[in-house]
Structures are given as C-alpha cells and as structure tokens.
C-alpha positions as CSV (number, residue, x, y, z in Angstrom):
1,V,-69.6,43.0,-11.8
2,L,-70.7,44.8,-15.0
3,G,-71.3,41.5,-16.7
4,V,-73.4,40.1,-13.9
5,A,-75.5,43.3,-13.7
6,L,-76.1,43.3,-17.5
7,A,-77.1,39.6,-17.4
8,I,-79.6,40.3,-14.6
9,L,-81.0,43.3,-16.4
10,D,-81.4,41.3,-19.6
11,Q,-83.2,38.4,-17.9
12,A,-85.5,40.8,-16.0
13,A,-86.4,42.6,-19.3
14,K,-87.2,39.2,-21.0
15,Y,-89.3,37.9,-18.1
16,S,-91.2,41.3,-18.1
17,V,-92.0,41.0,-21.8
18,V,-93.1,37.4,-21.5
19,W,-95.3,38.3,-18.6
20,F,-96.8,41.4,-20.4
21,F,-97.7,39.3,-23.5
22,E,-98.8,36.3,-21.4
23,N,-96.2,34.2,-23.2
24,I,-98.0,34.4,-26.5
25,E,-95.4,34.5,-29.3
26,G,-96.1,36.9,-32.1
27,S,-97.7,39.4,-29.8
28,R,-97.1,43.0,-30.7
29,K,-97.6,46.5,-29.1
30,V,-96.9,49.6,-31.1
31,I,-94.7,52.0,-29.1
32,V,-93.8,54.5,-31.9
33,S,-96.1,54.1,-34.9
34,G,-94.2,53.4,-38.0
35,F,-90.9,53.1,-36.2
36,F,-90.7,50.9,-33.1
37,D,-92.8,48.0,-31.7
38,L,-92.5,45.8,-28.6
39,I,-93.0,42.2,-29.6
40,L,-92.5,38.7,-28.3
41,T,-90.5,36.3,-30.5
42,R,-88.0,33.5,-29.8
43,N,-84.9,33.1,-31.9
44,P,-83.6,29.5,-32.3
45,G,-80.4,30.7,-34.1
46,A,-77.7,33.3,-33.8
47,A,-77.9,36.9,-34.9
48,W,-80.5,37.4,-37.7
49,S,-81.7,33.8,-37.0
50,M,-78.6,32.3,-38.6
51,F,-78.4,28.5,-38.3
52,G,-81.9,28.6,-36.8
53,E,-83.0,25.8,-39.1
54,L,-80.1,23.5,-38.1
55,R,-81.5,20.1,-37.2
56,P,-81.8,18.1,-35.0
57,D,-82.7,20.6,-32.3
58,W,-80.5,19.1,-29.7
59,L,-77.5,19.6,-32.0
60,R,-78.3,23.2,-32.6
61,I,-78.9,23.9,-28.9
62,A,-75.7,22.1,-27.9
63,L,-73.7,23.9,-30.5
64,F,-74.8,27.4,-29.4
65,I,-74.3,26.5,-25.7
66,V,-70.7,25.3,-26.3
67,L,-69.8,28.3,-28.4
68,S,-71.2,30.7,-25.8
69,M,-69.3,28.9,-23.0
70,L,-66.1,29.1,-25.1
71,A,-66.6,32.8,-25.6
72,I,-67.1,33.3,-21.8
73,V,-63.9,31.3,-21.1
74,F,-61.9,33.5,-23.6
75,I,-63.4,36.7,-22.0
76,F,-62.2,35.6,-18.5
77,Y,-58.8,34.7,-19.9
78,Y,-58.2,38.0,-21.6
79,A,-59.6,39.9,-18.6
80,S,-57.0,38.1,-16.4
81,K,-54.2,39.2,-18.7
82,A,-55.3,42.8,-18.9
83,K,-53.7,45.6,-16.9
84,P,-55.7,47.7,-14.5
85,E,-55.1,50.8,-16.7
86,Q,-56.7,49.1,-19.7
87,R,-60.2,50.4,-18.6
88,L,-61.7,50.6,-22.0
89,F,-60.6,47.1,-22.8
90,L,-62.0,45.7,-19.6
91,W,-65.3,47.6,-20.0
92,G,-65.6,46.1,-23.5
93,L,-65.1,42.6,-22.1
94,G,-67.6,43.3,-19.4
95,F,-70.3,44.3,-21.9
96,V,-69.7,41.2,-24.1
97,L,-69.7,38.9,-21.0
98,G,-73.0,40.3,-19.8
99,G,-74.7,39.8,-23.2
100,A,-73.2,36.3,-23.7
101,V,-74.4,35.1,-20.3
102,G,-77.9,36.6,-20.8
103,N,-78.4,34.8,-24.0
104,L,-76.8,31.6,-22.7
105,I,-79.3,31.4,-19.9
106,D,-82.1,31.5,-22.5
107,R,-80.5,28.7,-24.6
108,I,-80.0,26.5,-21.5
109,V,-83.6,27.0,-20.2
110,A,-85.6,27.0,-23.5
111,G,-83.2,26.4,-26.4
112,R,-84.2,29.7,-27.9
113,V,-83.5,33.4,-27.2
114,V,-86.3,35.8,-26.3
115,D,-86.2,38.9,-28.6
116,Y,-88.6,41.8,-28.1
117,L,-87.3,45.1,-29.6
118,E,-88.2,45.7,-33.3
119,F,-87.4,48.8,-35.3
120,Y,-88.9,49.3,-38.8
121,S,-89.9,51.9,-41.4
122,R,-92.6,52.0,-44.1
123,A,-91.1,55.2,-45.7
124,P,-91.6,54.8,-49.4
125,W,-88.1,55.9,-50.3
126,M,-86.6,53.3,-47.9
127,V,-88.9,50.5,-49.1
128,D,-87.9,51.3,-52.7
129,L,-84.2,51.7,-51.9
130,L,-83.9,48.4,-49.9
131,D,-86.5,46.5,-51.9
132,C,-88.6,45.7,-48.8
133,S,-92.1,44.4,-48.5
134,K,-94.7,47.0,-49.4
135,G,-96.9,45.9,-46.5
136,W,-94.4,45.3,-43.7
137,G,-91.9,47.8,-44.8
138,C,-88.2,47.5,-43.9
139,R,-87.7,45.8,-40.5
140,F,-84.5,45.3,-38.6
141,P,-84.3,41.9,-36.9
142,A,-85.7,41.9,-33.4
143,F,-83.1,41.9,-30.6
144,N,-82.8,42.3,-26.8
145,V,-80.7,43.9,-24.1
146,A,-78.1,41.2,-24.3
147,D,-77.6,41.9,-28.0
148,I,-77.2,45.6,-27.3
149,A,-74.6,44.8,-24.6
150,I,-72.6,42.6,-27.0
151,N,-72.5,45.2,-29.7
152,I,-71.5,47.9,-27.3
153,G,-68.7,45.7,-26.0
154,V,-67.4,44.9,-29.4
155,G,-67.4,48.6,-30.3
156,L,-65.4,49.4,-27.2
157,L,-62.9,46.6,-28.0
158,I,-62.5,48.0,-31.5
159,L,-62.0,51.5,-30.1
160,D,-59.4,50.2,-27.7
161,A,-57.5,48.5,-30.4
162,I,-57.5,51.7,-32.5
163,R,-56.2,53.7,-29.6
164,A,-53.5,51.2,-28.8
165,T,-52.4,51.4,-32.5
166,L,-52.3,55.2,-32.5
167,R,-50.3,55.3,-29.2
168,K,-47.7,52.8,-30.3
169,E,-44.3,54.4,-30.6
170,P,-42.2,54.0,-33.7
171,E,-39.4,51.4,-33.4
172,T,-36.8,53.5,-35.2
173,A,-36.0,57.2,-34.8
174,P,-36.9,59.3,-37.8
175,I,-34.2,60.5,-40.2
176,G,-32.6,63.7,-39.1
177,A,-33.5,63.3,-35.4
178,I,-31.0,64.8,-33.0
179,T,-29.6,62.4,-30.4
180,A,-28.9,64.0,-27.0
181,I,-25.3,63.5,-25.7
182,D,-24.9,62.5,-22.1
183,P,-21.9,64.4,-20.6
184,A,-21.4,61.7,-18.0
185,A,-21.0,59.0,-20.7
186,P,-17.5,57.6,-21.2
187,P,-15.6,58.7,-24.3
188,A,-16.0,56.6,-27.4
189,A,-13.4,54.0,-28.2
190,A,-10.6,54.9,-30.6
191,P,-11.2,53.7,-34.2
192,D,-9.4,50.7,-35.5
193,D,-8.3,52.4,-38.7
194,P,-4.5,53.1,-38.3
195,A,-4.9,56.2,-40.4
196,L,-7.1,57.7,-37.8
197,V,-5.0,56.8,-34.7
198,P,-3.0,59.8,-33.5
199,P,0.8,59.4,-33.7
200,G,2.8,58.5,-30.6
201,P,6.0,60.1,-29.2
202,P,9.0,60.1,-31.5
203,P,11.5,57.1,-31.0
204,A,14.6,57.7,-28.9
205,E,17.9,58.3,-30.6
206,G,19.5,55.1,-31.8
207,E,16.3,53.2,-31.4
208,P,15.0,51.4,-34.5
209,V,11.9,52.9,-36.0
C-alpha cells in the first residue's frame, strides 16, 4: 500500500511540473533565492546521471528497466519472508518499492526520468571549499519524490540492520556468570573416576576381597 501511494504521488508531482513548465526542458522557477529552484529536466541515467551517455539508447533504457524490475522482485521476495513485527524493515521496503516503481514508469514511458528539485548555494566559502563554478555555485543534482522515497527506504533498512545487530544475544555466557540450579532436575551421574566413587559395603566374612 505504501509503495503504491508513493508511486502515485511521484507521478502526480512529475505531471504537475511538466504541466507547469509546459513541457519545456530547462525551465526554472526560483523558490528560495540562492538555495532552491523548481526546474524541469530529464535524466537518461541513474543517480547523478551515471551511465546516461550509454549508447545505443535502447540498450540503456532496457538495462535500467531490467535492473528496476529485478529490484522490485527482490523487494517482494524479502517482504514475503519478513515477520509482521519487523515493521521498520517492511516500511523501508515499502519506501524503496514506491520510488523504484515511480522511476520505472518514467523509463518505460519516455526512457528518461523527470527531475525537478534542485538545491544549490553560491556562498563564497562553499564555492571555494568545493571548487564549484563561480557563476552557478555549488549545485546538488536535481531529484524527485521517487528518489527521496528510495533514500528514506535505504536509511530505514540500514537502521533496522543496526537495531537487529544490537539486539542480537551473545552465543556464549560471559565468564563468571552464575548458572541457576533447577531443584526439579535429576541428580548428576556419578563420575567415572574410581577414586571418586564412594566405597561399597564391606565384604562378608570368608568372602574373597
């Protein structure tokens, strides 16, 4: 349910941005001057446009579609194996699923993913520190709701793994631990060492020892 809701929200946001900019790529509207712009761009690659230059186009599109579908299959597999009490784990899978489906729809429809959220800074100290463009400043690659969902989901999965590790009980008892004695337990067997076996009754008179 969460994954479906996020995928619908992602597609609704993308169509709204495309409609607002009249489908003109490169359009931009300043929301917070010097910090955040709403833009319209289409990413042919993965995160940070990785493999966006892969040619021919049909190979690139097919590769990303197959990888996205494999990811979705693995998500459903792990969700089916999870226990109901693993809520954090299931929430993480739901977020990743919604983001993966949202971007997959873009790749199937147009071969590229619509991105529209861009954060940046022209602060001199940041420009000098990160060696950014003096004119454009330091800009984080544009992203969308699906990307946000995937990152939240991955964060929840990492948090769940950390919690599981911390809750894992040690396999051996610590040195010096006191073991409780069950009074109803049967007495321990006698040791095999003859020196520790208590002596029996004395032999009868005339009986060989």
